[in-house]
C-alpha positions as CSV (number, residue, x, y, z in Angstrom):
1,M,4.5,-10.2,-13.9
2,R,5.9,-11.0,-10.3
3,L,4.6,-7.8,-7.9
4,I,5.0,-7.4,-4.2
5,M,2.8,-5.0,-2.0
6,L,4.1,-3.6,1.0
7,A,1.1,-3.2,3.3
8,R,0.9,-4.1,7.4
9,N,-2.6,-5.2,6.9
10,A,-3.5,-7.5,4.0
11,N,-7.0,-7.9,5.0
12,L,-8.2,-4.5,4.6
13,Y,-10.1,-3.7,1.1
14,S,-7.9,-1.6,-0.6
15,H,-5.0,-4.4,-0.5
16,T,-7.3,-7.4,-1.1
17,R,-8.9,-5.8,-4.3
18,L,-5.4,-4.6,-5.6
19,A,-4.3,-8.3,-5.1
20,E,-7.5,-9.3,-6.6
21,A,-7.1,-7.6,-9.6
22,A,-3.5,-8.3,-10.4
23,R,-4.4,-12.1,-10.0
24,S,-7.0,-11.8,-12.4
25,R,-5.3,-10.3,-14.9
26,G,-2.8,-12.9,-14.8
27,H,-0.1,-11.7,-12.4
28,V,1.5,-13.1,-9.3
29,I,1.4,-10.8,-6.4
30,D,3.1,-11.3,-2.4
31,V,1.5,-9.2,0.0
32,I,4.1,-8.6,2.9
33,N,4.1,-6.8,6.1
34,T,6.2,-3.7,5.6
35,L,7.5,-3.5,9.4
36,H,8.9,-7.5,8.7
37,V,11.1,-6.8,5.9
38,H,14.8,-6.4,6.6
39,M,17.7,-5.6,4.6
40,N,21.7,-5.6,4.8
41,I,22.1,-1.8,3.3
42,T,25.7,-2.3,2.6
43,S,26.0,-5.0,0.3
44,N,27.2,-4.6,-2.7
45,R,24.1,-6.5,-4.5
46,P,20.9,-5.0,-2.6
47,V,18.8,-7.5,-0.9
48,L,15.7,-7.7,1.2
49,R,14.9,-10.2,3.4
50,F,11.6,-11.8,4.9
51,G,10.8,-14.5,7.1
52,G,14.5,-15.3,7.2
53,K,14.8,-16.0,3.2
54,T,16.1,-13.3,0.4
55,L,13.1,-12.0,-1.6
56,P,13.3,-12.6,-5.0
57,L,13.3,-9.9,-7.9
58,Y,10.0,-8.4,-8.9
59,D,8.8,-6.4,-11.5
60,A,7.0,-3.7,-9.7
61,V,6.3,-2.9,-5.9
62,I,3.0,-1.2,-4.9
63,P,3.8,1.2,-1.8
64,R,0.9,1.0,0.7
65,I,2.9,2.8,3.1
66,G,1.2,3.7,6.5
67,A,1.7,7.6,7.5
68,S,2.8,6.0,11.2
69,V,5.6,4.0,9.5
70,T,6.4,6.4,6.8
71,H,10.5,6.4,7.5
72,Y,11.0,2.6,7.7
73,G,8.4,2.0,4.8
74,L,10.4,4.6,2.4
75,A,13.5,2.6,3.5
76,V,12.5,-0.3,2.4
77,L,10.6,0.9,-0.6
78,R,14.5,2.6,-1.8
79,Q,16.0,-0.6,-1.4
80,F,13.6,-2.2,-3.7
81,E,14.2,0.7,-6.3
82,M,18.0,0.1,-6.0
83,Q,17.3,-3.4,-7.4
84,G,15.7,-1.6,-10.1
85,V,12.1,-2.5,-9.4
86,F,9.1,0.0,-10.5
87,P,7.7,1.5,-8.0
88,V,3.8,2.3,-8.4
89,N,5.0,5.8,-6.3
90,E,8.6,6.6,-5.9
91,S,9.8,7.0,-2.6
92,V,10.9,10.4,-2.7
93,A,7.0,11.4,-4.2
94,I,5.6,9.6,-1.2
95,G,8.2,11.7,0.8
96,R,7.2,14.9,-0.6
97,S,3.6,14.5,-0.5
98,R,3.4,13.1,3.5
99,D,5.2,16.5,4.3
100,K,2.4,18.8,4.2
101,L,4.2,21.8,4.6
102,R,6.6,20.8,1.5
103,A,3.5,19.8,-0.8
104,L,1.5,23.0,-0.4
105,Q,5.0,24.8,-0.8
106,L,5.9,22.8,-4.2
107,L,1.7,23.1,-5.2
108,A,2.0,26.6,-4.9
109,R,5.2,27.7,-6.9
110,A,3.5,25.6,-9.5
111,G,0.5,28.0,-9.7
112,I,-2.2,25.4,-8.4
113,G,-5.3,26.6,-6.5
114,L,-4.7,26.3,-2.1
115,P,-6.4,27.7,0.5
116,V,-4.8,30.5,2.2
117,T,-2.2,29.1,4.2
118,A,0.6,30.5,7.0
119,F,2.7,28.6,8.9
120,A,4.9,29.7,12.3
121,H,6.2,28.7,15.0
122,G,5.2,29.8,18.6
123,P,2.2,31.2,20.1
124,R,3.8,34.5,19.7
125,K,2.8,35.3,15.9
126,A,-0.5,33.9,16.4
127,E,-2.7,37.1,15.7
128,D,-0.6,37.4,12.8
129,V,-0.7,34.5,11.6
130,I,-4.6,34.3,12.0
131,K,-4.5,38.0,9.8
132,E,-2.8,36.5,7.1
133,V,-5.5,33.8,6.1
134,G,-8.2,36.5,6.4
135,G,-9.3,36.3,10.2
136,A,-11.7,33.8,12.0
137,P,-13.1,31.3,11.2
138,V,-10.1,29.7,10.3
139,V,-8.9,25.7,10.2
140,I,-5.7,24.4,12.2
141,K,-3.9,21.5,11.0
142,L,-1.1,19.2,12.5
143,V,1.3,19.1,9.6
144,E,1.6,15.2,10.5
145,G,-2.1,14.3,10.9
146,T,-3.9,12.3,8.4
147,Q,-7.6,11.0,8.4
148,G,-9.0,14.4,9.4
149,M,-7.0,13.8,12.8
150,G,-5.4,16.8,13.8
151,V,-7.7,18.9,11.8
152,I,-9.7,21.9,13.9
153,L,-12.2,24.7,12.9
154,A,-11.7,27.7,15.1
155,E,-15.1,29.8,15.0
156,T,-13.5,33.0,16.6
157,E,-10.1,34.8,16.6
158,A,-9.9,33.9,20.5
159,S,-10.5,30.3,20.1
160,A,-8.0,30.2,17.3
161,K,-5.1,32.0,19.7
162,S,-6.1,29.3,22.2
163,I,-5.6,26.2,20.4
164,I,-2.7,27.7,18.2
165,E,-0.7,28.3,22.1
166,A,-2.1,24.8,23.1
167,F,0.1,23.2,19.8
168,S,2.8,25.2,20.4
169,A,2.8,24.2,24.1
170,A,3.1,20.5,22.8
171,N,5.7,21.4,20.5
172,A,3.7,20.2,17.4
173,N,4.2,21.8,14.2
174,I,0.7,23.3,12.7
175,L,-0.7,24.9,9.3
176,V,-3.2,27.7,9.6
177,Q,-5.7,28.0,6.7
178,E,-8.6,30.3,5.5
179,Y,-11.8,28.6,5.8
180,I,-14.1,28.1,2.4
181,K,-17.6,28.4,3.8
182,E,-18.8,28.1,0.3
183,A,-17.8,24.4,0.4
184,E,-20.3,23.6,3.2
185,G,-18.4,21.0,4.5
186,S,-17.8,18.7,1.4
187,D,-14.9,17.8,-0.8
188,V,-14.4,16.3,-4.0
189,R,-11.5,13.7,-4.1
190,A,-10.3,12.8,-7.9
191,F,-8.2,9.6,-7.9
192,V,-5.3,9.9,-10.4
193,V,-3.7,7.1,-12.0
194,G,-0.9,7.4,-14.5
195,G,-1.9,10.9,-15.4
196,R,-5.7,10.6,-15.7
197,V,-8.3,10.8,-13.1
198,V,-10.1,7.3,-13.5
199,A,-13.0,8.0,-10.5
200,A,-14.2,10.8,-8.7
201,M,-16.0,11.5,-5.6
202,R,-17.8,13.9,-3.2
203,R,-17.5,13.7,0.4
204,V,-19.7,15.1,2.7
205,G,-19.3,15.5,6.5
206,K,-22.0,14.2,8.7
207,P,-24.1,16.9,10.4
208,G,-22.5,19.3,12.3
209,E,-18.9,18.2,11.1
210,F,-16.7,20.3,9.0
211,R,-14.3,17.8,7.8
212,S,-15.5,15.6,5.6
213,N,-13.2,12.5,5.8
214,L,-14.9,8.9,5.3
215,H,-13.1,7.8,8.1
216,R,-15.3,10.6,10.3
217,G,-18.3,9.3,9.3
218,G,-18.7,11.4,6.0
219,A,-20.6,10.1,3.4
220,A,-19.4,9.5,-0.3
221,E,-21.3,9.9,-3.9
222,E,-19.7,9.9,-7.5
223,A,-18.8,13.2,-8.6
224,N,-19.2,15.0,-11.7
225,I,-15.9,16.9,-11.8
226,S,-15.2,20.1,-14.1
227,E,-12.4,20.3,-16.8
228,D,-10.6,22.7,-14.4
229,E,-10.8,20.0,-11.6
230,R,-9.8,17.5,-13.7
231,N,-6.6,19.4,-14.8
232,T,-6.0,20.7,-11.1
233,A,-6.0,17.3,-9.9
234,I,-3.7,15.7,-12.8
235,Q,-1.2,18.6,-12.6
236,A,-1.2,18.5,-8.3
237,A,0.0,14.7,-8.7
238,A,2.4,15.2,-11.2
239,V,3.7,18.3,-9.3
240,L,4.7,15.8,-6.7
241,G,5.6,12.8,-8.8
242,L,3.0,10.7,-7.7
243,N,1.8,8.1,-10.6
244,V,-1.0,7.1,-8.0
245,A,-3.0,9.8,-5.9
246,G,-6.3,10.9,-4.2
247,V,-6.3,14.6,-4.6
248,D,-8.7,16.2,-2.3
249,M,-10.1,19.7,-3.7
250,L,-12.5,22.1,-1.9
251,R,-14.9,23.9,-4.5
252,S,-14.4,28.1,-3.8
253,H,-15.7,31.0,-5.3
254,R,-12.2,31.2,-7.2
255,G,-12.3,27.8,-8.5
256,P,-10.7,24.3,-7.2
257,V,-8.4,24.2,-4.1
258,V,-6.4,21.2,-3.3
259,L,-6.4,20.3,0.5
260,E,-4.4,17.3,0.1
261,V,-2.7,14.7,-2.1
262,N,-2.6,11.4,-0.5
263,S,-0.1,9.1,-2.2
264,S,-1.8,5.8,-0.8
265,P,-5.7,6.4,-1.0
266,G,-8.2,3.7,0.1
267,I,-10.1,2.5,-2.7
268,K,-13.2,1.1,-0.9
269,G,-15.4,4.9,-0.8
270,I,-14.3,5.3,-4.5
271,E,-15.2,2.3,-5.6
272,L,-18.4,1.9,-3.7
273,A,-19.3,5.1,-4.4
274,T,-18.5,5.3,-8.2
275,K,-18.8,1.4,-9.3
276,V,-15.3,2.3,-11.1
277,D,-12.9,-0.8,-10.9
278,V,-9.9,1.1,-9.5
279,A,-7.9,-1.6,-8.5
280,S,-7.9,-2.7,-11.9
281,A,-7.0,0.7,-13.5
282,I,-4.1,0.5,-11.3
283,I,-2.8,-2.8,-12.3
284,E,-3.2,-1.5,-15.8
285,F,-1.4,1.3,-15.0
286,I,1.7,-1.2,-13.9
287,E,1.3,-3.1,-17.0
288,R,1.9,-0.4,-18.9
289,A,4.5,1.6,-17.1
290,A,6.7,-1.5,-15.5
291,Q,7.6,-2.8,-19.3
292,H,9.2,0.8,-19.9
293,G,11.0,0.5,-16.7
294,R,10.4,4.1,-15.5
295,T,7.7,6.3,-14.0
296,Q,5.2,8.4,-16.2
297,T,5.3,11.5,-14.1
298,R,8.1,12.8,-12.0
299,G,8.2,15.8,-9.8
300,H,11.2,18.4,-9.1
301,G,12.2,19.4,-5.7
C-alpha cells in the first residue's frame, strides 16, 4: 500500500515508529508537514499539492495533527477524504474529540462514566458551578488545553472562585470537574486500535503533582485493566468515531470515569511501559480497514 502521514515533525518517536512499522511490512509511506500542504478546494477533482508538486493518490492517510493546527489540519484531511483515501481517524471524529465539551456531552449521552462536570459562562455563576460538582476541591480545565496544560486543582472554594474569575476575565472557556481523590494522582490510558485495547498503562504524577501526564514529568508502568475499564475505553472511542485513540480514565469508587479521549495519542510512553508494538498494531489495522474502504467504527452527532 501507499500511505501518507500528516505530521509537523517527522522525527518524533511516534512518527518514526509508525513509518518504520509501515516500511517493515512492505508499504511505501510519505511523511509530510501538514502546514506545507495546499489545495484547490473548488476544483472538480480534489487535489493536494506539496513542494510545488501534486501529491499522488494514496491508499490511506495517518493524521498526526497537533492541537495547535487542528483547523488547518482537518481541512487538509477532508481533502484526502474527498479523494476517497482511507483516514485512520476521520476528520469529523477528530473534530469531536478536540472539542472537550462536545466530547463529554456525547460520552454522557452514551452512558459512559465521567467525573461530575459543569460548564458555565462568566464568574457570576462560579458558586453554582462549584456546588454542582460537589464543592471544593475541584479541577478546573481550559476547554482548549492539551497535555495537562490549563488544568488546575483548586483546593478551596475561595481559590476555585478566584481561578474561575481570572479565566472568565480572559474570556476563556472552562470546565469544572469533581476531584477524584481516590485516584491518588494517577490515571490509566488504554490504547484502542480498531475496536480493541492493544495496550494499557498506568501513569502516576510526580510528587506534589496531581496531573499524571508524561509531559508533566509523570511516570508510566504497564497496567492490568479490568473488563469494565476495557469496555469503557472501547465504547468511548466508538462513540466519538475514532479507530485509534488513547482513552484516559480515573479509577473511582463508582468504576472507571473517562477524563479524555485523545485522537492523536503518543506512542512512546505506552510502548516503553508495556513493550507492546503499538505502531505495528496501527499499521495492521490500516491493512485490514483500508482494503474494505471504510472505517470500522463510526460515531454520531
